[in-house]
Backbone atoms as SQL, in Angstrom:
CREATE TABLE atoms (id INTEGER PRIMARY KEY, chain TEXT, resi INTEGER, resn TEXT, atom TEXT, x REAL, y REAL, z REAL);
INSERT INTO atoms VALUES
  (1, 'A', 1, 'UNK', 'N', 108.412, 112.920, 71.926),
  (2, 'A', 1, 'UNK', 'CA', 108.551, 113.840, 73.053),
  (3, 'A', 1, 'UNK', 'C', 108.729, 113.032, 74.332),
  (4, 'A', 2, 'UNK', 'N', 109.781, 113.306, 75.094),
  (5, 'A', 2, 'UNK', 'CA', 110.013, 112.554, 76.329),
  (6, 'A', 2, 'UNK', 'C', 108.985, 112.912, 77.402),
  (7, 'A', 3, 'UNK', 'N', 108.786, 111.977, 78.305),
  (8, 'A', 3, 'UNK', 'CA', 107.869, 112.216, 79.421),
  (9, 'A', 3, 'UNK', 'C', 108.470, 113.233, 80.386),
  (10, 'A', 4, 'UNK', 'N', 107.592, 113.966, 81.052),
  (11, 'A', 4, 'UNK', 'CA', 108.048, 114.917, 82.060),
  (12, 'A', 4, 'UNK', 'C', 108.632, 114.159, 83.242),
  (13, 'A', 5, 'UNK', 'N', 109.583, 114.772, 83.915),
  (14, 'A', 5, 'UNK', 'CA', 110.211, 114.176, 85.090),
  (15, 'A', 5, 'UNK', 'C', 109.509, 114.729, 86.318),
  (16, 'A', 6, 'UNK', 'N', 109.001, 113.834, 87.165),
  (17, 'A', 6, 'UNK', 'CA', 108.284, 114.254, 88.364),
  (18, 'A', 6, 'UNK', 'C', 109.147, 113.964, 89.585),
  (19, 'A', 7, 'UNK', 'N', 109.248, 114.934, 90.460),
  (20, 'A', 7, 'UNK', 'CA', 110.006, 114.801, 91.695),
  (21, 'A', 7, 'UNK', 'C', 109.112, 115.199, 92.861),
  (22, 'A', 8, 'UNK', 'N', 109.156, 114.416, 93.917),
  (23, 'A', 8, 'UNK', 'CA', 108.358, 114.697, 95.105),
  (24, 'A', 8, 'UNK', 'C', 109.308, 115.097, 96.223),
  (25, 'A', 9, 'UNK', 'N', 109.020, 116.218, 96.874),
  (26, 'A', 9, 'UNK', 'CA', 109.830, 116.688, 97.988),
  (27, 'A', 9, 'UNK', 'C', 108.948, 116.824, 99.223),
  (28, 'A', 10, 'UNK', 'N', 109.558, 116.622, 100.375),
  (29, 'A', 10, 'UNK', 'CA', 108.864, 116.842, 101.638),
  (30, 'A', 10, 'UNK', 'C', 109.087, 118.298, 102.007),
  (31, 'A', 11, 'UNK', 'N', 108.008, 119.048, 102.127),
  (32, 'A', 11, 'UNK', 'CA', 108.122, 120.484, 102.388),
  (33, 'A', 11, 'UNK', 'C', 107.263, 120.871, 103.579),
  (34, 'A', 12, 'UNK', 'N', 107.864, 121.580, 104.485),
  (35, 'A', 12, 'UNK', 'CA', 107.140, 122.101, 105.634),
  (36, 'A', 12, 'UNK', 'C', 106.588, 123.474, 105.288),
  (37, 'A', 13, 'UNK', 'N', 105.615, 123.932, 106.029),
  (38, 'A', 13, 'UNK', 'CA', 104.987, 125.225, 105.744),
  (39, 'A', 13, 'UNK', 'C', 105.988, 126.370, 105.817),
  (40, 'A', 14, 'UNK', 'N', 106.972, 126.268, 106.717),
  (41, 'A', 14, 'UNK', 'CA', 107.943, 127.352, 106.881),
  (42, 'A', 14, 'UNK', 'C', 109.103, 127.288, 105.881),
  (43, 'A', 15, 'UNK', 'N', 109.146, 126.264, 105.037),
  (44, 'A', 15, 'UNK', 'CA', 110.226, 126.132, 104.051),
  (45, 'A', 15, 'UNK', 'C', 110.027, 127.022, 102.835),
  (46, 'A', 16, 'UNK', 'N', 108.805, 127.400, 102.546),
  (47, 'A', 16, 'UNK', 'CA', 108.528, 128.231, 101.385),
  (48, 'A', 16, 'UNK', 'C', 108.592, 127.480, 100.068),
  (49, 'A', 17, 'UNK', 'N', 108.524, 126.151, 100.107),
  (50, 'A', 17, 'UNK', 'CA', 108.567, 125.340, 98.896),
  (51, 'A', 17, 'UNK', 'C', 107.135, 125.058, 98.457),
  (52, 'A', 18, 'UNK', 'N', 106.885, 125.229, 97.166),
  (53, 'A', 18, 'UNK', 'CA', 105.550, 124.964, 96.634),
  (54, 'A', 18, 'UNK', 'C', 105.670, 124.055, 95.418),
  (55, 'A', 19, 'UNK', 'N', 104.576, 123.393, 95.093),
  (56, 'A', 19, 'UNK', 'CA', 104.546, 122.563, 93.897),
  (57, 'A', 19, 'UNK', 'C', 104.674, 123.456, 92.673),
  (58, 'A', 20, 'UNK', 'N', 105.255, 122.904, 91.620),
  (59, 'A', 20, 'UNK', 'CA', 105.410, 123.718, 90.433),
  (60, 'A', 20, 'UNK', 'C', 105.761, 122.908, 89.203),
  (61, 'A', 21, 'UNK', 'N', 105.767, 123.590, 88.080),
  (62, 'A', 21, 'UNK', 'CA', 106.063, 122.996, 86.786),
  (63, 'A', 21, 'UNK', 'C', 107.113, 123.876, 86.117),
  (64, 'A', 22, 'UNK', 'N', 108.205, 123.279, 85.693),
  (65, 'A', 22, 'UNK', 'CA', 109.274, 124.054, 85.053),
  (66, 'A', 22, 'UNK', 'C', 109.487, 123.556, 83.637),
  (67, 'A', 23, 'UNK', 'N', 109.418, 124.465, 82.699),
  (68, 'A', 23, 'UNK', 'CA', 109.689, 124.133, 81.310),
  (69, 'A', 23, 'UNK', 'C', 111.189, 124.190, 81.089),
  (70, 'A', 24, 'UNK', 'N', 111.747, 123.085, 80.670),
  (71, 'A', 24, 'UNK', 'CA', 113.181, 122.982, 80.479),
  (72, 'A', 24, 'UNK', 'C', 113.572, 123.523, 79.104),
  (73, 'A', 25, 'UNK', 'N', 114.618, 124.340, 79.032),
  (74, 'A', 25, 'UNK', 'CA', 115.060, 124.823, 77.718),
  (75, 'A', 25, 'UNK', 'C', 115.548, 123.647, 76.868),
  (76, 'A', 26, 'UNK', 'N', 115.377, 123.753, 75.601),
  (77, 'A', 26, 'UNK', 'CA', 115.840, 122.699, 74.712),
  (78, 'A', 26, 'UNK', 'C', 114.743, 122.171, 73.818),
  (79, 'A', 27, 'UNK', 'N', 113.565, 122.695, 73.973),
  (80, 'A', 27, 'UNK', 'CA', 112.478, 122.309, 73.090),
  (81, 'A', 27, 'UNK', 'C', 111.839, 120.988, 73.450),
  (82, 'A', 28, 'UNK', 'N', 111.281, 120.347, 72.443),
  (83, 'A', 28, 'UNK', 'CA', 110.500, 119.129, 72.654),
  (84, 'A', 28, 'UNK', 'C', 111.351, 117.922, 72.994),
  (85, 'A', 29, 'UNK', 'N', 112.658, 117.983, 72.772),
  (86, 'A', 29, 'UNK', 'CA', 113.512, 116.828, 73.042),
  (87, 'A', 29, 'UNK', 'C', 113.933, 116.721, 74.504),
  (88, 'A', 30, 'UNK', 'N', 113.689, 117.751, 75.291),
  (89, 'A', 30, 'UNK', 'CA', 114.086, 117.765, 76.693),
  (90, 'A', 30, 'UNK', 'C', 112.849, 117.677, 77.577),
  (91, 'A', 31, 'UNK', 'N', 112.845, 116.759, 78.553),
  (92, 'A', 31, 'UNK', 'CA', 111.669, 116.645, 79.427),
  (93, 'A', 31, 'UNK', 'C', 111.544, 117.844, 80.368),
  (94, 'A', 32, 'UNK', 'N', 110.326, 118.193, 80.686),
  (95, 'A', 32, 'UNK', 'CA', 110.065, 119.257, 81.651),
  (96, 'A', 32, 'UNK', 'C', 110.078, 118.683, 83.056),
  (97, 'A', 33, 'UNK', 'N', 110.182, 119.538, 84.055),
  (98, 'A', 33, 'UNK', 'CA', 110.255, 119.111, 85.448),
  (99, 'A', 33, 'UNK', 'C', 108.975, 119.468, 86.184),
  (100, 'A', 34, 'UNK', 'N', 108.466, 118.516, 86.938),
  (101, 'A', 34, 'UNK', 'CA', 107.307, 118.738, 87.786),
  (102, 'A', 34, 'UNK', 'C', 107.740, 118.450, 89.222),
  (103, 'A', 35, 'UNK', 'N', 107.593, 119.425, 90.097),
  (104, 'A', 35, 'UNK', 'CA', 107.935, 119.246, 91.512),
  (105, 'A', 35, 'UNK', 'C', 106.644, 119.296, 92.313),
  (106, 'A', 36, 'UNK', 'N', 106.424, 118.248, 93.097),
  (107, 'A', 36, 'UNK', 'CA', 105.239, 118.195, 93.935),
  (108, 'A', 36, 'UNK', 'C', 105.680, 118.214, 95.397),
  (109, 'A', 37, 'UNK', 'N', 105.270, 119.238, 96.112),
  (110, 'A', 37, 'UNK', 'CA', 105.632, 119.381, 97.522),
  (111, 'A', 37, 'UNK', 'C', 104.546, 118.736, 98.381),
  (112, 'A', 38, 'UNK', 'N', 104.953, 117.809, 99.234),
  (113, 'A', 38, 'UNK', 'CA', 104.027, 117.128, 100.130),
  (114, 'A', 38, 'UNK', 'C', 104.388, 117.451, 101.573),
  (115, 'A', 39, 'UNK', 'N', 103.373, 117.538, 102.421),
  (116, 'A', 39, 'UNK', 'CA', 103.626, 117.798, 103.835),
  (117, 'A', 39, 'UNK', 'C', 104.198, 116.543, 104.489),
  (118, 'A', 40, 'UNK', 'N', 104.964, 116.704, 105.564),
  (119, 'A', 40, 'UNK', 'CA', 105.530, 115.544, 106.249),
  (120, 'A', 40, 'UNK', 'C', 104.456, 114.557, 106.733),
  (121, 'A', 41, 'UNK', 'N', 103.329, 115.060, 107.219),
  (122, 'A', 41, 'UNK', 'CA', 102.284, 114.150, 107.699),
  (123, 'A', 41, 'UNK', 'C', 101.707, 113.312, 106.566),
  (124, 'A', 42, 'UNK', 'N', 101.562, 113.906, 105.391),
  (125, 'A', 42, 'UNK', 'CA', 101.051, 113.145, 104.249),
  (126, 'A', 42, 'UNK', 'C', 102.050, 112.063, 103.839),
  (127, 'A', 43, 'UNK', 'N', 103.334, 112.390, 103.847),
  (128, 'A', 43, 'UNK', 'CA', 104.365, 111.414, 103.502),
  (129, 'A', 43, 'UNK', 'C', 104.367, 110.271, 104.521),
  (130, 'A', 44, 'UNK', 'N', 104.233, 110.604, 105.792),
  (131, 'A', 44, 'UNK', 'CA', 104.213, 109.585, 106.840),
  (132, 'A', 44, 'UNK', 'C', 103.018, 108.654, 106.653),
  (133, 'A', 45, 'UNK', 'N', 101.855, 109.207, 106.359),
  (134, 'A', 45, 'UNK', 'CA', 100.656, 108.380, 106.157),
  (135, 'A', 45, 'UNK', 'C', 100.811, 107.472, 104.934),
  (136, 'A', 46, 'UNK', 'N', 101.375, 107.994, 103.858),
  (137, 'A', 46, 'UNK', 'CA', 101.576, 107.187, 102.655),
  (138, 'A', 46, 'UNK', 'C', 102.549, 106.045, 102.929),
  (139, 'A', 47, 'UNK', 'N', 103.660, 106.351, 103.563),
  (140, 'A', 47, 'UNK', 'CA', 104.659, 105.312, 103.849),
  (141, 'A', 47, 'UNK', 'C', 104.116, 104.260, 104.804),
  (142, 'A', 48, 'UNK', 'N', 103.415, 104.702, 105.846),
  (143, 'A', 48, 'UNK', 'CA', 102.860, 103.767, 106.822),
  (144, 'A', 48, 'UNK', 'C', 101.811, 102.869, 106.184),
  (145, 'A', 49, 'UNK', 'N', 100.956, 103.433, 105.367),
  (146, 'A', 49, 'UNK', 'CA', 99.922, 102.640, 104.684),
  (147, 'A', 49, 'UNK', 'C', 100.547, 101.613, 103.755),
  (148, 'A', 50, 'UNK', 'N', 101.579, 102.020, 103.027),
  (149, 'A', 50, 'UNK', 'CA', 102.246, 101.098, 102.112),
  (150, 'A', 50, 'UNK', 'C', 102.864, 99.927, 102.866),
  (151, 'A', 51, 'UNK', 'N', 103.552, 100.200, 103.971),
  (152, 'A', 51, 'UNK', 'CA', 104.182, 99.136, 104.747),
  (153, 'A', 51, 'UNK', 'C', 103.122, 98.221, 105.352),
  (154, 'A', 52, 'UNK', 'N', 102.017, 98.788, 105.826),
  (155, 'A', 52, 'UNK', 'CA', 100.948, 97.976, 106.405),
  (156, 'A', 52, 'UNK', 'C', 100.373, 97.013, 105.362),
  (157, 'A', 53, 'UNK', 'N', 100.048, 97.534, 104.190),
  (158, 'A', 53, 'UNK', 'CA', 99.460, 96.686, 103.147),
  (159, 'A', 53, 'UNK', 'C', 100.448, 95.635, 102.651),
  (160, 'A', 54, 'UNK', 'N', 101.715, 95.989, 102.525),
  (161, 'A', 54, 'UNK', 'CA', 102.719, 95.009, 102.118),
  (162, 'A', 54, 'UNK', 'C', 102.868, 93.910, 103.170),
  (163, 'A', 55, 'UNK', 'N', 102.806, 94.280, 104.434),
  (164, 'A', 55, 'UNK', 'CA', 102.924, 93.292, 105.507),
  (165, 'A', 55, 'UNK', 'C', 101.731, 92.347, 105.520),
  (166, 'A', 56, 'UNK', 'N', 100.530, 92.905, 105.356),
  (167, 'A', 56, 'UNK', 'CA', 99.332, 92.052, 105.308),
  (168, 'A', 56, 'UNK', 'C', 99.465, 91.050, 104.176),
  (169, 'A', 57, 'UNK', 'N', 99.832, 91.516, 103.008),
  (170, 'A', 57, 'UNK', 'CA', 99.982, 90.631, 101.860),
  (171, 'A', 57, 'UNK', 'C', 101.045, 89.566, 102.108),
  (172, 'A', 58, 'UNK', 'N', 102.143, 89.952, 102.706),
  (173, 'A', 58, 'UNK', 'CA', 103.202, 88.986, 103.004),
  (174, 'A', 58, 'UNK', 'C', 102.765, 87.928, 103.993),
  (175, 'A', 59, 'UNK', 'N', 102.091, 88.328, 105.063),
  (176, 'A', 59, 'UNK', 'CA', 101.632, 87.361, 106.054),
  (177, 'A', 59, 'UNK', 'C', 100.568, 86.428, 105.491),
  (178, 'A', 60, 'UNK', 'N', 99.649, 86.963, 104.714),
  (179, 'A', 60, 'UNK', 'CA', 98.610, 86.127, 104.095),
  (180, 'A', 60, 'UNK', 'C', 99.251, 85.160, 103.102),
  (181, 'A', 61, 'UNK', 'N', 100.187, 85.645, 102.306),
  (182, 'A', 61, 'UNK', 'CA', 100.857, 84.773, 101.332),
  (183, 'A', 61, 'UNK', 'C', 101.611, 83.649, 102.031),
  (184, 'A', 62, 'UNK', 'N', 102.317, 83.981, 103.097),
  (185, 'A', 62, 'UNK', 'CA', 103.055, 82.954, 103.835),
  (186, 'A', 62, 'UNK', 'C', 102.102, 81.932, 104.441),
  (187, 'A', 63, 'UNK', 'N', 100.975, 82.403, 104.973),
  (188, 'A', 63, 'UNK', 'CA', 100.007, 81.491, 105.564),
  (189, 'A', 63, 'UNK', 'C', 99.331, 80.596, 104.542),
  (190, 'A', 64, 'UNK', 'N', 99.074, 81.121, 103.355),
  (191, 'A', 64, 'UNK', 'CA', 98.397, 80.350, 102.317),
  (192, 'A', 64, 'UNK', 'C', 99.319, 79.333, 101.649),
  (193, 'A', 65, 'UNK', 'N', 100.622, 79.585, 101.662),
  (194, 'A', 65, 'UNK', 'CA', 101.542, 78.672, 100.993),
  (195, 'A', 65, 'UNK', 'C', 102.113, 77.616, 101.922),
  (196, 'A', 66, 'UNK', 'N', 101.759, 77.653, 103.185),
  (197, 'A', 66, 'UNK', 'CA', 102.206, 76.607, 104.098),
  (198, 'A', 66, 'UNK', 'C', 103.495, 76.897, 104.814),
  (199, 'A', 67, 'UNK', 'N', 104.013, 78.100, 104.715),
  (200, 'A', 67, 'UNK', 'CA', 105.252, 78.438, 105.415),
  (201, 'A', 67, 'UNK', 'C', 105.034, 78.693, 106.902),
  (202, 'A', 68, 'UNK', 'N', 103.805, 78.587, 107.331),
  (203, 'A', 68, 'UNK', 'CA', 103.497, 78.890, 108.728),
  (204, 'A', 68, 'UNK', 'C', 103.817, 77.735, 109.662),
  (205, 'A', 69, 'UNK', 'N', 104.121, 76.559, 109.155),
  (206, 'A', 69, 'UNK', 'CA', 104.434, 75.375, 109.964),
  (207, 'A', 69, 'UNK', 'C', 103.325, 75.076, 110.962),
  (208, 'A', 70, 'UNK', 'N', 102.097, 75.327, 110.561),
  (209, 'A', 70, 'UNK', 'CA', 100.965, 75.007, 111.416),
  (210, 'A', 70, 'UNK', 'C', 100.664, 76.035, 112.486),
  (211, 'A', 71, 'UNK', 'N', 101.303, 77.192, 112.442),
  (212, 'A', 71, 'UNK', 'CA', 101.091, 78.195, 113.478),
  (213, 'A', 71, 'UNK', 'C', 99.917, 79.124, 113.168),
  (214, 'A', 72, 'UNK', 'N', 99.600, 79.309, 111.894),
  (215, 'A', 72, 'UNK', 'CA', 98.527, 80.214, 111.521),
  (216, 'A', 72, 'UNK', 'C', 97.237, 79.441, 111.285),
  (217, 'A', 73, 'UNK', 'N', 96.096, 80.075, 111.409),
  (218, 'A', 73, 'UNK', 'CA', 94.812, 79.403, 111.214),
  (219, 'A', 73, 'UNK', 'C', 94.649, 78.874, 109.793),
  (220, 'A', 74, 'UNK', 'N', 93.828, 77.834, 109.644),
  (221, 'A', 74, 'UNK', 'CA', 93.590, 77.233, 108.332),
  (222, 'A', 74, 'UNK', 'C', 92.529, 77.969, 107.533),
  (223, 'A', 75, 'UNK', 'N', 91.653, 78.690, 108.174),
  (224, 'A', 75, 'UNK', 'CA', 90.619, 79.430, 107.462),
  (225, 'A', 75, 'UNK', 'C', 91.176, 80.753, 106.963),
  (226, 'A', 76, 'UNK', 'N', 90.761, 81.138, 105.737),
  (227, 'A', 76, 'UNK', 'CA', 91.281, 82.373, 105.164),
  (228, 'A', 76, 'UNK', 'C', 90.864, 83.594, 105.975),
  (229, 'A', 77, 'UNK', 'N', 89.619, 83.636, 106.435),
  (230, 'A', 77, 'UNK', 'CA', 89.141, 84.787, 107.198),
  (231, 'A', 77, 'UNK', 'C', 89.953, 84.999, 108.460),
  (232, 'A', 78, 'UNK', 'N', 90.184, 83.932, 109.193),
  (233, 'A', 78, 'UNK', 'CA', 90.972, 84.025, 110.418),
  (234, 'A', 78, 'UNK', 'C', 92.422, 84.381, 110.104),
  (235, 'A', 79, 'UNK', 'N', 92.931, 83.822, 109.006),
  (236, 'A', 79, 'UNK', 'CA', 94.293, 84.141, 108.582),
  (237, 'A', 79, 'UNK', 'C', 94.428, 85.623, 108.232),
  (238, 'A', 80, 'UNK', 'N', 93.445, 86.152, 107.531),
  (239, 'A', 80, 'UNK', 'CA', 93.473, 87.563, 107.135),
  (240, 'A', 80, 'UNK', 'C', 93.408, 88.482, 108.357),
  (241, 'A', 81, 'UNK', 'N', 92.545, 88.157, 109.318),
  (242, 'A', 81, 'UNK', 'CA', 92.434, 88.966, 110.543),
  (243, 'A', 81, 'UNK', 'C', 93.748, 88.937, 111.317),
  (244, 'A', 82, 'UNK', 'N', 94.350, 87.764, 111.419),
  (245, 'A', 82, 'UNK', 'CA', 95.626, 87.641, 112.121),
  (246, 'A', 82, 'UNK', 'C', 96.722, 88.432, 111.399),
  (247, 'A', 83, 'UNK', 'N', 96.730, 88.372, 110.072),
  (248, 'A', 83, 'UNK', 'CA', 97.721, 89.126, 109.301),
  (249, 'A', 83, 'UNK', 'C', 97.543, 90.624, 109.516),
  (250, 'A', 84, 'UNK', 'N', 96.293, 91.083, 109.572),
  (251, 'A', 84, 'UNK', 'CA', 96.039, 92.511, 109.814),
  (252, 'A', 84, 'UNK', 'C', 96.541, 92.929, 111.189),
  (253, 'A', 85, 'UNK', 'N', 96.318, 92.083, 112.180),
  (254, 'A', 85, 'UNK', 'CA', 96.775, 92.398, 113.536),
  (255, 'A', 85, 'UNK', 'C', 98.303, 92.417, 113.613),
  (256, 'A', 86, 'UNK', 'N', 98.941, 91.447, 112.977),
  (257, 'A', 86, 'UNK', 'CA', 100.401, 91.380, 113.016),
  (258, 'A', 86, 'UNK', 'C', 101.031, 92.547, 112.251),
  (259, 'A', 87, 'UNK', 'N', 100.381, 92.998, 111.214),
  (260, 'A', 87, 'UNK', 'CA', 100.911, 94.095, 110.405),
  (261, 'A', 87, 'UNK', 'C', 100.812, 95.434, 111.117),
  (262, 'A', 88, 'UNK', 'N', 99.937, 95.549, 112.075),
  (263, 'A', 88, 'UNK', 'CA', 99.790, 96.808, 112.804),
  (264, 'A', 88, 'UNK', 'C', 101.090, 97.184, 113.522),
  (265, 'A', 89, 'UNK', 'N', 101.796, 96.203, 114.056),
  (266, 'A', 89, 'UNK', 'CA', 103.060, 96.490, 114.743),
  (267, 'A', 89, 'UNK', 'C', 104.107, 97.012, 113.762),
  (268, 'A', 90, 'UNK', 'N', 104.170, 96.412, 112.590),
  (269, 'A', 90, 'UNK', 'CA', 105.116, 96.858, 111.565),
  (270, 'A', 90, 'UNK', 'C', 104.810, 98.291, 111.138),
  (271, 'A', 91, 'UNK', 'N', 103.538, 98.580, 110.943),
  (272, 'A', 91, 'UNK', 'CA', 103.136, 99.930, 110.538),
  (273, 'A', 91, 'UNK', 'C', 103.425, 100.943, 111.645),
  (274, 'A', 92, 'UNK', 'N', 103.242, 100.550, 112.898),
  (275, 'A', 92, 'UNK', 'CA', 103.504, 101.460, 114.010),
  (276, 'A', 92, 'UNK', 'C', 104.985, 101.817, 114.093),
  (277, 'A', 93, 'UNK', 'N', 105.843, 100.839, 113.894),
  (278, 'A', 93, 'UNK', 'CA', 107.283, 101.104, 113.909),
  (279, 'A', 93, 'UNK', 'C', 107.663, 102.019, 112.743),
  (280, 'A', 94, 'UNK', 'N', 107.075, 101.789, 111.575),
  (281, 'A', 94, 'UNK', 'CA', 107.338, 102.639, 110.416),
  (282, 'A', 94, 'UNK', 'C', 106.890, 104.069, 110.679),
  (283, 'A', 95, 'UNK', 'N', 105.701, 104.229, 111.248),
  (284, 'A', 95, 'UNK', 'CA', 105.195, 105.574, 111.547),
  (285, 'A', 95, 'UNK', 'C', 106.109, 106.285, 112.545),
  (286, 'A', 96, 'UNK', 'N', 106.528, 105.582, 113.577),
  (287, 'A', 96, 'UNK', 'CA', 107.420, 106.168, 114.580),
  (288, 'A', 96, 'UNK', 'C', 108.744, 106.605, 113.956),
  (289, 'A', 97, 'UNK', 'N', 109.325, 105.743, 113.135),
  (290, 'A', 97, 'UNK', 'CA', 110.589, 106.081, 112.483),
  (291, 'A', 97, 'UNK', 'C', 110.429, 107.319, 111.603),
  (292, 'A', 98, 'UNK', 'N', 109.349, 107.381, 110.844),
  (293, 'A', 98, 'UNK', 'CA', 109.138, 108.513, 109.947),
  (294, 'A', 98, 'UNK', 'C', 108.813, 109.791, 110.713),
  (295, 'A', 99, 'UNK', 'N', 108.068, 109.695, 111.819),
  (296, 'A', 99, 'UNK', 'CA', 107.822, 110.872, 112.652),
  (297, 'A', 99, 'UNK', 'C', 109.145, 111.438, 113.162),
  (298, 'A', 100, 'UNK', 'N', 110.007, 110.575, 113.661),
  (299, 'A', 100, 'UNK', 'CA', 111.292, 111.032, 114.179),
  (300, 'A', 100, 'UNK', 'C', 112.156, 111.633, 113.070),
  (301, 'A', 101, 'UNK', 'N', 112.147, 110.991, 111.917),
  (302, 'A', 101, 'UNK', 'CA', 113.000, 111.447, 110.818),
  (303, 'A', 101, 'UNK', 'C', 112.498, 112.741, 110.190),
  (304, 'A', 102, 'UNK', 'N', 111.214, 112.790, 109.830),
  (305, 'A', 102, 'UNK', 'CA', 110.694, 113.936, 109.092),
  (306, 'A', 102, 'UNK', 'C', 110.334, 115.114, 109.993),
  (307, 'A', 103, 'UNK', 'N', 109.642, 114.854, 111.087),
  (308, 'A', 103, 'UNK', 'CA', 109.251, 115.960, 111.950),
  (309, 'A', 103, 'UNK', 'C', 110.419, 116.467, 112.793),
  (310, 'A', 104, 'UNK', 'N', 111.398, 115.603, 113.029),
  (311, 'A', 104, 'UNK', 'CA', 112.602, 116.030, 113.736),
  (312, 'A', 104, 'UNK', 'C', 113.624, 116.656, 112.812),
  (313, 'A', 105, 'UNK', 'N', 113.288, 116.724, 111.524),
  (314, 'A', 105, 'UNK', 'CA', 114.156, 117.289, 110.483),
  (315, 'A', 105, 'UNK', 'C', 115.509, 116.597, 110.406),
  (316, 'A', 106, 'UNK', 'N', 115.543, 115.317, 110.803),
  (317, 'A', 106, 'UNK', 'CA', 116.790, 114.569, 110.702),
  (318, 'A', 106, 'UNK', 'C', 117.162, 114.306, 109.254),
  (319, 'A', 107, 'UNK', 'N', 116.143, 114.276, 108.369),
  (320, 'A', 107, 'UNK', 'CA', 116.419, 114.066, 106.950),
  (321, 'A', 107, 'UNK', 'C', 117.197, 115.231, 106.352),
  (322, 'A', 108, 'UNK', 'N', 117.062, 116.402, 106.928),
  (323, 'A', 108, 'UNK', 'CA', 117.805, 117.575, 106.439),
  (324, 'A', 108, 'UNK', 'C', 119.159, 117.693, 107.125),
  (325, 'A', 109, 'UNK', 'N', 119.227, 117.395, 108.417),
  (326, 'A', 109, 'UNK', 'CA', 120.473, 117.551, 109.162),
  (327, 'A', 109, 'UNK', 'C', 121.487, 116.467, 108.817),
  (328, 'A', 110, 'UNK', 'N', 121.010, 115.220, 108.609),
  (329, 'A', 110, 'UNK', 'CA', 121.887, 114.092, 108.341),
  (330, 'A', 110, 'UNK', 'C', 121.394, 113.310, 107.131),
  (331, 'A', 111, 'UNK', 'N', 121.526, 113.856, 105.936),
  (332, 'A', 111, 'UNK', 'CA', 121.001, 113.163, 104.755),
  (333, 'A', 111, 'UNK', 'C', 121.716, 111.834, 104.471),
  (334, 'A', 112, 'UNK', 'N', 122.915, 111.670, 104.983),
  (335, 'A', 112, 'UNK', 'CA', 123.641, 110.413, 104.737),
  (336, 'A', 112, 'UNK', 'C', 123.008, 109.228, 105.463),
  (337, 'A', 113, 'UNK', 'N', 122.194, 109.478, 106.480),
  (338, 'A', 113, 'UNK', 'CA', 121.538, 108.394, 107.205),
  (339, 'A', 113, 'UNK', 'C', 120.365, 107.800, 106.425),
  (340, 'A', 114, 'UNK', 'N', 119.903, 108.471, 105.385),
  (341, 'A', 114, 'UNK', 'CA', 118.776, 107.979, 104.596),
  (342, 'A', 114, 'UNK', 'C', 119.184, 106.859, 103.655),
  (343, 'A', 115, 'UNK', 'N', 120.467, 106.728, 103.370),
  (344, 'A', 115, 'UNK', 'CA', 120.922, 105.735, 102.381),
  (345, 'A', 115, 'UNK', 'C', 120.757, 104.330, 102.879);
């Protein structure tokens, strides 16, 4: 039996979209569809958190492997704090971009810009 196909959509309260489960005709050989509707604010928080954590990991990795050319601290604790501070700017830009895109409904008006 194939796994169900899960799709996540950004849905606003006025869109009338709700999460659901659809049984696909064709029996056990065809996967069913699961649609999960998420609010724009939840999507923004998830995306921002992901970018922040990826940035922290990238900065710490670069500092630990010596790619810093002596610019980052030698202690791990200080390096981690600096990476967290530097990642805040990346996360802020991501949050701003997503606020403009999702809350401004630009994702619906100009879907070609998402590519």
